N, CA, C and O atoms as a MOPAC input file, in Angstrom:
PM7 MOZYME 1SCF
protein

 N    -19.24300 1    -2.95600 1   -33.33200 1
 C    -18.15400 1    -2.31700 1   -32.41900 1
 C    -16.95500 1    -1.52800 1   -33.27100 1
 O    -16.32000 1    -2.02800 1   -34.20000 1
 N    -16.81000 1    -0.32800 1   -32.80000 1
 C    -15.76900 1     0.67000 1   -33.67000 1
 C    -14.46700 1     0.11000 1   -33.18100 1
 O    -14.36800 1    -0.80600 1   -32.36400 1
 N    -13.46900 1     0.75400 1   -33.76400 1
 C    -12.06200 1     0.55200 1   -33.42000 1
 C    -11.55500 1     0.96200 1   -32.10000 1
 O    -10.67600 1     0.30800 1   -31.53900 1
 N    -12.09300 1     2.05800 1   -31.56400 1
 C    -11.72400 1     2.52200 1   -30.16800 1
 C    -12.29300 1     1.57600 1   -28.98500 1
 O    -11.67900 1     1.38900 1   -27.93400 1
 N    -13.48700 1     1.03400 1   -29.28200 1
 C    -14.18000 1     0.32300 1   -28.30800 1
 C    -13.54000 1    -1.17100 1   -28.44000 1
 O    -13.46000 1    -1.84000 1   -27.40900 1
 N    -13.14600 1    -1.63600 1   -29.49700 1
 C    -12.38400 1    -2.83900 1   -29.63000 1
 C    -11.17700 1    -2.85600 1   -29.01200 1
 O    -10.77600 1    -3.82800 1   -28.37100 1
 N    -10.43900 1    -1.63100 1   -29.19100 1
 C     -9.13900 1    -1.42300 1   -28.56000 1
 C     -9.36700 1    -1.47800 1   -26.95500 1
 O     -8.61300 1    -2.14700 1   -26.24900 1
 N    -10.31800 1    -0.82900 1   -26.48600 1
 C    -10.49100 1    -0.77500 1   -24.99000 1
 C    -10.74500 1    -2.19500 1   -24.42700 1
 O    -10.28800 1    -2.65300 1   -23.37900 1
 N    -11.50700 1    -2.76700 1   -25.26300 1
 C    -12.03600 1    -4.19200 1   -24.66500 1
 C    -10.92900 1    -5.13400 1   -24.71600 1
 O    -10.77300 1    -5.94100 1   -23.80000 1
 N    -10.03600 1    -5.08400 1   -25.86300 1
 C     -8.82000 1    -6.06200 1   -25.82700 1
 C     -7.82800 1    -5.77600 1   -24.61600 1
 O     -7.23900 1    -6.65600 1   -23.98900 1
 N     -7.73200 1    -4.35200 1   -24.37700 1
 C     -6.85800 1    -3.96800 1   -23.34700 1
 C     -7.49500 1    -4.49400 1   -21.87000 1
 O     -6.72800 1    -4.84100 1   -20.97200 1
 N     -8.82800 1    -4.52000 1   -21.71000 1
 C     -9.33200 1    -4.77200 1   -20.41400 1
 C     -9.32600 1    -6.38800 1   -20.38500 1
 O     -9.17300 1    -6.90200 1   -19.27700 1
 N     -9.46500 1    -7.16200 1   -21.41000 1
 C     -9.20300 1    -8.49900 1   -21.31800 1
 C     -7.85600 1    -8.94700 1   -21.01900 1
 O     -7.69200 1    -9.82700 1   -20.17400 1
 N     -6.71700 1    -8.34000 1   -21.73200 1
 C     -5.46600 1    -8.60300 1   -21.31800 1
 C     -5.03500 1    -8.27700 1   -19.95500 1
 O     -4.23900 1    -8.99600 1   -19.35200 1
 N     -5.55400 1    -7.18000 1   -19.44000 1
 C     -5.50200 1    -6.74400 1   -18.05400 1
 C     -5.84300 1    -7.81700 1   -17.12700 1
 O     -5.02700 1    -8.40300 1   -16.41600 1
 N     -7.25000 1    -8.07000 1   -17.18200 1
 C     -7.77400 1    -9.20500 1   -16.36000 1
 C     -7.11300 1   -10.47200 1   -16.43700 1
 O     -7.03200 1   -11.19300 1   -15.44300 1
 N     -6.58800 1   -10.82600 1   -17.65100 1
 C     -5.81900 1   -12.15600 1   -17.78100 1
 C     -4.58900 1   -12.16000 1   -16.94200 1
 O     -4.32700 1   -13.13500 1   -16.23800 1
 N     -3.78700 1   -11.05700 1   -16.99100 1
 C     -2.60900 1   -10.74500 1   -16.30700 1
 C     -2.95100 1   -10.60600 1   -14.77400 1
 O     -2.13400 1   -11.13300 1   -14.01900 1
 N     -3.80500 1   -10.11000 1   -14.32200 1
 C     -4.19400 1    -9.93000 1   -12.84700 1
 C     -4.73700 1   -11.15500 1   -12.22500 1
 O     -4.70200 1   -11.34800 1   -11.01000 1
 N     -5.23000 1   -11.96500 1   -13.06700 1
 C     -5.74500 1   -13.32600 1   -12.47000 1
 C     -4.51300 1   -14.08100 1   -12.07900 1
 O     -4.59700 1   -14.85000 1   -11.12100 1
 N     -3.40100 1   -13.94900 1   -12.70300 1
 C     -2.20500 1   -14.71200 1   -12.41200 1
 C     -1.27000 1   -14.23600 1   -11.45900 1
 O     -0.60300 1   -15.03400 1   -10.80000 1
 N     -1.15600 1   -12.94400 1   -11.31800 1
 C     -0.31600 1   -12.35600 1   -10.28500 1
 C     -0.97300 1   -11.61200 1    -9.09800 1
 O     -1.99300 1   -10.93600 1    -9.23600 1
 N     -0.37800 1   -11.76600 1    -8.01700 1
 C     -0.74800 1   -11.05400 1    -6.76300 1
 C      0.60600 1   -10.52000 1    -5.86600 1
 O      1.62300 1   -11.17000 1    -5.62700 1
 N      0.34100 1    -9.37300 1    -5.52300 1
 C      1.52900 1    -9.02400 1    -4.64900 1
 C      1.10600 1    -9.07200 1    -3.26500 1
 O     -0.02100 1    -8.85600 1    -2.82100 1
 N      2.39500 1    -9.45200 1    -2.50600 1
 C      2.36000 1    -9.57800 1    -0.98800 1
 C      3.23800 1    -8.55300 1    -0.45500 1
 O      3.87000 1    -7.75600 1    -1.14900 1
 N      3.24700 1    -8.61700 1     0.90800 1
 C      4.20100 1    -7.47800 1     1.65100 1
 C      5.83700 1    -7.89200 1     1.41100 1
 O      6.70700 1    -7.02100 1     1.43100 1
 N      6.08600 1    -9.05100 1     1.22600 1
 C      7.56300 1    -9.46500 1     1.01600 1
 C      7.78500 1    -9.15600 1    -0.59100 1
 O      8.84000 1    -8.64700 1    -0.97000 1
 N      6.85900 1    -9.45100 1    -1.39700 1
 C      7.11400 1    -9.32200 1    -2.83900 1
 C      5.80600 1    -8.56600 1    -3.50500 1
 O      4.93600 1    -9.19500 1    -4.10700 1
 N      5.78200 1    -7.27000 1    -3.33700 1
 C      4.62900 1    -6.58400 1    -3.83100 1
 C      4.66700 1    -6.53400 1    -5.48500 1
 O      5.58800 1    -6.88100 1    -6.22300 1
 N      3.38600 1    -5.99700 1    -5.82700 1
 C      3.23600 1    -5.98500 1    -7.23800 1
 C      3.73900 1    -4.65000 1    -7.69200 1
 O      3.46600 1    -3.66800 1    -7.00200 1
 N      4.45400 1    -4.51500 1    -8.79200 1
 C      4.95000 1    -3.22200 1    -9.33800 1
 C      3.93300 1    -2.88100 1   -10.69900 1
 O      4.21200 1    -3.36500 1   -11.79600 1
 N      2.98100 1    -2.18200 1   -10.54400 1
 C      2.18200 1    -1.76600 1   -11.44800 1
 C      2.48000 1    -0.39600 1   -12.14000 1
 O      2.64000 1     0.64000 1   -11.49400 1
 N      2.53400 1    -0.46100 1   -13.33300 1
 C      2.68500 1     0.53400 1   -14.36500 1
 C      1.53000 1     1.24500 1   -14.89000 1
 O      0.66200 1     0.48500 1   -15.32200 1
 N      1.27400 1     2.47600 1   -14.97400 1
 C      0.30100 1     3.09000 1   -15.86200 1
 C      0.90200 1     4.20000 1   -16.54700 1
 O      1.52900 1     5.10300 1   -15.99500 1
 N      0.64600 1     4.07000 1   -17.95600 1
 C      1.28000 1     5.10100 1   -18.83600 1
 C      0.08700 1     5.68100 1   -19.57100 1
 O     -0.69200 1     4.97300 1   -20.21000 1
 N     -0.03500 1     7.09700 1   -19.44800 1
 C     -1.02500 1     7.80500 1   -20.36700 1
 C     -0.34700 1     8.58400 1   -21.41300 1
 O      0.84000 1     8.36600 1   -21.65600 1
 N     -1.06500 1     9.54100 1   -22.09500 1
 C     -0.41700 1    10.21100 1   -23.14100 1
 C      0.60500 1    11.27800 1   -22.68100 1
 O      1.49800 1    11.70900 1   -23.40900 1
 N      0.37400 1    11.68700 1   -21.31800 1
 C      1.21400 1    12.72400 1   -20.86000 1
 C      2.23500 1    12.18200 1   -19.71600 1
 O      3.41000 1    12.54700 1   -19.70900 1
 N      1.74400 1    11.35200 1   -18.82100 1
 C      2.25000 1    10.95900 1   -17.59300 1
 C      2.60200 1     9.40500 1   -17.51000 1
 O      2.05600 1     8.50300 1   -18.14500 1
 N      3.63800 1     9.29800 1   -16.58300 1
 C      3.94300 1     7.81300 1   -16.25900 1
 C      3.77500 1     7.71400 1   -14.86400 1
 O      3.96900 1     8.70100 1   -14.15500 1
 N      3.38900 1     6.48500 1   -14.33100 1
 C      3.15800 1     6.47600 1   -12.74900 1
 C      3.31500 1     4.96000 1   -12.61900 1
 O      2.94200 1     4.16000 1   -13.47700 1
 N      3.93800 1     4.62500 1   -11.39600 1
 C      4.33200 1     3.38300 1   -10.99100 1
 C      4.06900 1     3.19600 1    -9.41100 1
 O      4.35500 1     4.09000 1    -8.61500 1
 N      3.48100 1     1.92400 1    -9.00200 1
 C      3.14300 1     1.75500 1    -7.50900 1
 C      3.61200 1     0.42500 1    -7.22000 1
 O      3.62700 1    -0.52500 1    -8.00400 1
 N      4.04600 1     0.45000 1    -5.85300 1
 C      4.20100 1    -0.98300 1    -5.37700 1
 C      3.07400 1    -1.25000 1    -4.46500 1
 O      2.77000 1    -0.48100 1    -3.55200 1
 N      2.41600 1    -2.42600 1    -4.74200 1
 C      0.93400 1    -2.65500 1    -4.11800 1
 C      1.06000 1    -3.86800 1    -3.55700 1
 O      1.55000 1    -4.82200 1    -4.16200 1
 N      0.59000 1    -3.92500 1    -2.25700 1
 C      0.27200 1    -5.13700 1    -1.42000 1
 C     -1.11900 1    -5.47300 1    -1.55500 1
 O     -2.00400 1    -4.85100 1    -0.96800 1
 N     -1.33100 1    -6.47400 1    -2.34200 1
 C     -2.78000 1    -6.93200 1    -2.71100 1
 C     -3.40500 1    -7.62300 1    -1.36400 1
 O     -4.62900 1    -7.59300 1    -1.23200 1
 N     -2.68300 1    -8.17700 1    -0.47200 1
 C     -3.36500 1    -8.98700 1     0.61600 1
 C     -3.86900 1    -7.93800 1     1.52400 1
 O     -4.96900 1    -8.09400 1     2.05200 1
 N     -3.16600 1    -6.88500 1     1.75100 1
 C     -3.54600 1    -5.82900 1     2.66500 1
 C     -4.31700 1    -4.68100 1     2.08800 1
 O     -4.86600 1    -3.84900 1     2.81000 1
 N     -4.35900 1    -4.63800 1     0.55300 1
 C     -4.90600 1    -3.61900 1    -0.31100 1
 C     -4.28300 1    -2.24500 1     0.03900 1
 O     -5.03400 1    -1.30500 1     0.29600 1
 N     -2.98600 1    -2.09900 1     0.05900 1
 C     -2.37300 1    -1.06800 1     0.40200 1
 C     -1.27500 1    -0.75200 1    -0.40900 1
 O     -0.51500 1    -1.67400 1    -0.71000 1
 N     -1.03600 1     0.45300 1    -0.84400 1
 C      0.12500 1     1.01200 1    -1.76500 1
 C      1.23300 1     1.31200 1    -0.71400 1
 O      1.05500 1     2.06700 1     0.24200 1
 N      2.40800 1     0.64600 1    -0.98100 1
 C      3.53900 1     0.74500 1    -0.34000 1
 C      4.42300 1     1.87200 1    -0.71800 1
 O      5.01200 1     2.53200 1     0.13900 1
 N      4.53100 1     2.11500 1    -2.05500 1
 C      5.24200 1     3.29500 1    -2.46600 1
 C      4.75500 1     3.59000 1    -4.00700 1
 O      4.41400 1     2.71400 1    -4.80200 1
 N      4.79000 1     4.95300 1    -4.25800 1
 C      4.47100 1     5.33500 1    -5.62900 1
 C      5.40100 1     6.35200 1    -6.24400 1
 O      6.03200 1     7.11600 1    -5.51500 1
 N      5.50300 1     6.38800 1    -7.46100 1
 C      6.29500 1     7.45100 1    -8.14600 1
 C      5.55700 1     7.84800 1    -9.55100 1
 O      5.03900 1     7.02800 1   -10.30900 1
 N      5.60300 1     9.09800 1    -9.73100 1
 C      4.85700 1     9.60200 1   -10.89700 1
 C      5.29000 1    10.99400 1   -11.45400 1
 O      5.86100 1    11.80900 1   -10.72900 1
 N      5.02500 1    11.22200 1   -12.65300 1
 C      5.56000 1    12.43100 1   -13.24600 1
 C      4.48400 1    13.42400 1   -13.19100 1
 O      4.59800 1    14.49600 1   -13.78500 1
 N      3.34700 1    13.09000 1   -12.44300 1
 C      2.17000 1    14.20000 1   -12.27600 1
 C      2.78300 1    15.28200 1   -11.16400 1
 O      3.34300 1    14.97400 1   -10.11200 1
 N      2.57700 1    16.40500 1   -11.58100 1
 C      3.16900 1    17.43600 1   -10.50800 1
 C      4.49200 1    17.85100 1   -10.75300 1
 O      4.90500 1    18.89800 1   -10.25500 1
 N      5.34600 1    16.99600 1   -11.61200 1
 C      6.63100 1    17.48800 1   -11.89300 1
 C      6.66700 1    18.47800 1   -12.87200 1
 O      5.69600 1    18.70700 1   -13.59300 1
 N      7.84600 1    19.15000 1   -12.95300 1
 C      7.86100 1    20.21800 1   -14.22000 1
 C      8.07600 1    19.47200 1   -15.38700 1
 O      9.09900 1    18.83100 1   -15.62800 1
 N      6.89300 1    19.58700 1   -16.24800 1
 C      6.74000 1    18.90200 1   -17.74000 1
 C      7.40700 1    19.82800 1   -18.52300 1
 O      7.57900 1    19.33300 1   -19.63700 1
 N      7.87200 1    20.97700 1   -18.44600 1
 C      8.21500 1    21.87500 1   -19.25300 1
 C      9.65100 1    21.30500 1   -19.68100 1
 O     10.00500 1    21.59400 1   -20.82400 1
 N     10.43000 1    20.60900 1   -18.98200 1
 C     11.64900 1    19.95500 1   -19.28800 1
 C     11.52600 1    19.03200 1   -20.60500 1
 O     10.76600 1    18.06500 1   -20.65200 1
 N     12.33200 1    19.42500 1   -21.63800 1
 C     12.23900 1    18.71200 1   -23.03200 1
 C     12.84800 1    17.17000 1   -22.75300 1
 O     14.04900 1    16.90200 1   -22.77800 1
 N     11.87200 1    16.30700 1   -22.51000 1
 C     12.41200 1    14.97900 1   -22.40900 1
 C     11.28400 1    14.04300 1   -22.99900 1
 O     10.10300 1    14.36200 1   -22.86500 1
 N     11.62500 1    12.98900 1   -23.59400 1
 C     10.52900 1    12.14200 1   -24.26200 1
 C      9.90200 1    11.34900 1   -23.16900 1
 O     10.34800 1    11.38000 1   -22.02200 1
 N      8.92400 1    10.67800 1   -23.50000 1
 C      7.97200 1     9.86100 1   -22.61400 1
 C      8.75900 1     8.71900 1   -22.14400 1
 O      8.61100 1     8.29600 1   -20.99800 1
 N      9.64200 1     8.16300 1   -23.02000 1
 C     10.53700 1     6.92300 1   -22.54600 1
 C     11.62900 1     7.45500 1   -21.57700 1
 O     11.94900 1     6.72700 1   -20.63800 1
 N     12.22100 1     8.65000 1   -21.72600 1
 C     13.11800 1     9.04600 1   -20.68000 1
 C     12.42500 1     9.28500 1   -19.32500 1
 O     12.97700 1     9.02700 1   -18.25600 1
 N     11.16400 1     9.80100 1   -19.43600 1
 C     10.50000 1     9.96800 1   -18.09700 1
 C     10.14200 1     8.77300 1   -17.61700 1
 O     10.17000 1     8.64800 1   -16.39300 1
 N      9.73100 1     7.63500 1   -18.43500 1
 C      9.49300 1     6.25700 1   -17.92500 1
 C     10.66900 1     5.76600 1   -17.19200 1
 O     10.49200 1     5.09500 1   -16.17500 1
 N     11.91200 1     6.04700 1   -17.63200 1
 C     13.17800 1     5.51500 1   -17.02700 1
 C     13.38700 1     6.21100 1   -15.71000 1
 O     13.70400 1     5.52800 1   -14.73600 1
 N     13.23800 1     7.50300 1   -15.59700 1
 C     13.17900 1     8.22500 1   -14.45300 1
 C     12.23700 1     7.65600 1   -13.28400 1
 O     12.59000 1     7.49800 1   -12.11500 1
 N     11.00800 1     7.38500 1   -13.80600 1
 C     10.25600 1     6.80900 1   -12.93400 1
 C     10.65700 1     5.46600 1   -12.33500 1
 O     10.47200 1     5.17800 1   -11.15300 1
 N     11.18200 1     4.72200 1   -13.17700 1
 C     11.78000 1     3.30700 1   -12.78300 1
 C     12.84100 1     3.44800 1   -11.95600 1
 O     13.00800 1     2.57600 1   -11.10200 1
 N     13.65500 1     4.43200 1   -12.02900 1
 C     14.84500 1     4.60700 1   -10.94100 1
 C     14.16300 1     5.08300 1    -9.55800 1
 O     14.49300 1     4.65500 1    -8.45200 1
 N     13.15100 1     6.04500 1    -9.80400 1
 C     12.55300 1     6.52300 1    -8.58700 1
 C     11.90600 1     5.39600 1    -7.74800 1
 O     12.18800 1     5.29900 1    -6.55400 1
 N     11.09300 1     4.58900 1    -8.31400 1
 C     10.29800 1     3.62500 1    -7.73600 1
 C     11.36100 1     2.53800 1    -7.00600 1
 O     11.14000 1     2.08400 1    -5.88400 1
 N     12.41400 1     2.22600 1    -7.71600 1
 C     13.53900 1     1.24200 1    -7.28200 1
 C     14.21400 1     1.98400 1    -5.95600 1
 O     14.55500 1     1.31900 1    -4.97700 1
 N     14.34400 1     3.16500 1    -6.00600 1
 C     14.93500 1     3.75100 1    -4.91200 1
 C     14.17900 1     3.66500 1    -3.59100 1
 O     14.67900 1     3.38400 1    -2.50200 1
 N     12.71100 1     3.99000 1    -3.88400 1
 C     11.87800 1     3.87400 1    -2.63500 1
 C     11.59400 1     2.44900 1    -2.32300 1
 O     11.39000 1     2.19100 1    -1.13700 1
 N     11.55200 1     1.58200 1    -3.09800 1
 C     11.71900 1     0.17000 1    -2.67300 1
 C     12.66800 1    -0.32000 1    -1.79500 1
 O     12.40500 1    -1.01600 1    -0.81400 1
 N     14.08100 1     0.13800 1    -2.23900 1
 C     15.13100 1    -0.20100 1    -1.60800 1
 C     15.17800 1     0.43500 1    -0.09200 1
 O     15.76300 1    -0.15200 1     0.81800 1
 N     14.43400 1     1.82300 1     0.10900 1
 C     14.32800 1     2.25600 1     1.33000 1
 C     13.40500 1     1.59000 1     2.15600 1
 O     13.50700 1     1.78100 1     3.36800 1
 N     12.35300 1     0.70100 1     1.65100 1
 C     11.54500 1    -0.18000 1     2.25600 1
 C     11.91600 1    -1.52100 1     2.44500 1
 O     11.16600 1    -2.34200 1     2.97500 1
 N     13.23500 1    -1.81900 1     1.96100 1
 C     13.94200 1    -3.03900 1     2.21100 1
 C     13.11900 1    -4.12800 1     1.23900 1
 O     12.88300 1    -5.27600 1     1.61600 1
 N     12.78300 1    -3.69100 1     0.15100 1
 C     12.13500 1    -4.61700 1    -0.80500 1
 C     13.15400 1    -4.82500 1    -2.01600 1
 O     13.75000 1    -3.89200 1    -2.55400 1
 N     13.26400 1    -6.00700 1    -2.33300 1
 C     14.27600 1    -6.55000 1    -3.39400 1
 C     13.72500 1    -7.05200 1    -4.51000 1
 O     14.11800 1    -6.73200 1    -5.63200 1
 N     12.71800 1    -7.92300 1    -4.27900 1
 C     11.82200 1    -8.47000 1    -5.40400 1
 C     10.32700 1    -8.06300 1    -5.49500 1
 O      9.60500 1    -7.86100 1    -4.51900 1
 N      9.98000 1    -7.97300 1    -6.72300 1
 C      8.58100 1    -7.47000 1    -7.01200 1
 C      8.08300 1    -8.43500 1    -8.05500 1
 O      8.74800 1    -9.25100 1    -8.69300 1
 N      6.68100 1    -8.17300 1    -8.11500 1
 C      5.94200 1    -9.09100 1    -9.37900 1
 C      5.62400 1    -7.78000 1   -10.32300 1
 O      5.10900 1    -6.74200 1    -9.90500 1
 N      6.04100 1    -8.03900 1   -11.70200 1
 C      5.87700 1    -6.83600 1   -12.44400 1
 C      4.46500 1    -6.99300 1   -13.12800 1
 O      4.17500 1    -8.08400 1   -13.62000 1
 N      3.63500 1    -6.01100 1   -13.17200 1
 C      2.29600 1    -5.82000 1   -13.58400 1
 C      2.24200 1    -4.85900 1   -14.66200 1
 O      2.09100 1    -3.69100 1   -14.30300 1
 N      2.34200 1    -5.10900 1   -16.03500 1
 C      2.40500 1    -4.15800 1   -17.09500 1
 C      1.05800 1    -3.62200 1   -17.50500 1
 O      0.92200 1    -2.90400 1   -18.49600 1
 N     -0.04100 1    -4.02500 1   -16.63600 1
 C     -1.16800 1    -3.43300 1   -16.97900 1
 C     -1.81400 1    -3.64900 1   -18.43300 1
 O     -2.46300 1    -2.72700 1   -18.92700 1
 N     -1.65700 1    -4.75600 1   -19.06300 1
 C     -2.02500 1    -4.97900 1   -20.33100 1
 C     -1.21700 1    -4.51500 1   -21.41900 1
 O     -1.35400 1    -4.93900 1   -22.56600 1
 N     -0.39900 1    -3.67200 1   -21.08600 1
 C      0.40500 1    -2.97700 1   -22.18600 1
 C      1.32000 1    -4.07000 1   -22.70700 1
 O      1.45500 1    -5.12300 1   -22.08300 1
 N      1.90800 1    -3.84100 1   -23.77400 1
 C      3.15900 1    -4.58900 1   -24.38400 1
 C      4.44200 1    -4.22100 1   -23.70700 1
 O      4.80100 1    -3.04900 1   -23.59500 1
 N      5.11100 1    -5.21600 1   -23.26900 1
 C      6.52300 1    -5.05000 1   -22.85400 1
 C      7.39900 1    -4.49700 1   -23.89000 1
 O      8.22100 1    -5.20000 1   -24.47700 1
 N      7.26300 1    -3.45200 1   -24.08500 1
 C      7.93700 1    -2.73400 1   -25.35400 1
 C      7.95800 1    -1.16700 1   -25.04200 1
 O      6.99600 1    -0.67000 1   -24.45800 1
 N      9.14000 1    -0.32200 1   -25.45800 1
 C      9.04100 1     0.96200 1   -25.41900 1
 C      9.09300 1     1.54700 1   -24.00500 1
 O     10.05500 1     1.34700 1   -23.26300 1
 N      7.97300 1     2.31400 1   -23.63900 1
 C      8.04000 1     3.00400 1   -22.32100 1
 C      7.96600 1     1.95700 1   -21.16000 1
 O      8.67700 1     2.19400 1   -20.18300 1
 N      7.24700 1     0.90600 1   -21.14800 1
 C      7.17100 1    -0.16700 1   -20.41200 1
 C      8.39500 1    -0.92200 1   -20.13900 1
 O      8.62100 1    -1.37400 1   -19.01600 1
 N      9.26600 1    -1.08700 1   -21.22300 1
 C     10.57700 1    -1.80400 1   -21.07900 1
 C     11.53700 1    -0.87100 1   -20.55500 1
 O     12.43800 1    -1.29500 1   -19.83100 1
 N     11.44000 1     0.48900 1   -20.86900 1
 C     12.43900 1     1.47300 1   -20.43800 1
 C     12.23100 1     1.56900 1   -18.90100 1
 O     13.23800 1     1.62100 1   -18.19500 1
 N     10.95400 1     1.59800 1   -18.31000 1
 C     10.77100 1     1.51000 1   -16.91100 1
 C     11.18800 1     0.39100 1   -16.15000 1
 O     11.72300 1     0.51200 1   -15.04800 1
 N     10.95700 1    -0.71300 1   -16.71100 1
 C     11.47400 1    -2.05800 1   -16.18700 1
 C     12.97900 1    -2.13000 1   -16.17300 1
 O     13.54600 1    -2.54600 1   -15.16200 1
 N     13.63600 1    -1.76100 1   -17.19800 1
 C     15.02900 1    -1.66500 1   -17.31100 1
 C     15.79300 1    -0.89000 1   -16.23100 1
 O     16.77700 1    -1.33100 1   -15.63900 1
 N     15.25200 1     0.27500 1   -16.04500 1
 C     15.76700 1     1.24400 1   -15.03500 1
 C     15.49600 1     0.76900 1   -13.83700 1
 O     16.35500 1     1.01300 1   -12.98900 1
 N     14.46300 1     0.09400 1   -13.45600 1
 C     14.17400 1    -0.29600 1   -12.08400 1
 C     15.25600 1    -1.63800 1   -11.84600 1
 O     15.74600 1    -1.89100 1   -10.74500 1
 N     15.47400 1    -2.29600 1   -12.87200 1
 C     16.40100 1    -3.52500 1   -12.59900 1
 C     17.74500 1    -3.05700 1   -12.58300 1
 O     18.57200 1    -3.77400 1   -12.01900 1
 N     18.13700 1    -1.92900 1   -13.12600 1
 C     19.41900 1    -1.28700 1   -13.07800 1
 C     19.66100 1    -0.67300 1   -11.65100 1
 O     20.83200 1    -0.57400 1   -11.28700 1
 N     18.74400 1    -0.28700 1   -10.88100 1
 C     18.78000 1     0.14300 1    -9.56800 1
 C     18.89100 1    -0.98100 1    -8.56600 1
 O     19.22600 1    -0.72000 1    -7.41100 1
 N     18.61400 1    -2.28700 1    -8.96800 1
 C     18.84700 1    -3.26600 1    -8.00100 1
 C     17.46500 1    -4.10000 1    -7.80500 1
 O     17.47300 1    -5.12500 1    -7.12400 1
 N     16.27600 1    -3.62300 1    -8.42800 1
 C     15.08300 1    -4.32900 1    -8.21800 1
 C     15.04900 1    -5.71300 1    -9.03200 1
 O     15.52900 1    -5.74500 1   -10.16500 1
 N     14.52700 1    -6.76300 1    -8.49700 1
 C     14.52200 1    -7.99200 1    -9.06000 1
 C     13.27100 1    -8.41800 1    -9.41300 1
 O     12.47000 1    -8.47000 1    -8.48000 1
 N     12.72400 1    -8.86100 1   -10.91200 1
 C     11.46500 1    -9.39100 1   -11.03900 1
 C     11.72500 1   -10.14600 1   -12.57200 1
 O     10.81600 1   -10.77700 1   -13.11100 1

């Protein structure tokens, strides 16, 4: 098994371990985060109804603006928290999708907490 296969296998294992323990409901949805090399996206998911309640992403936004990926993650955190407050959602379950709670994931979570979202 080469390095990249092992990295992908470990990420999948961590993701499955996290998802086995958490589940979103309508009252307390799951805030899931996806970070690629270029974009950041977050969703509020009701797992019982298998429905996305709200989403925020950098895809389609003007990426010519010179900002770091961490700054974009913080912007997405504030956007998803504002959308959650419009839906009268105050608490969520945070799903970091197997990523470490560090850097971009932490910036998104801190920005969401600063806007009043609790998790």
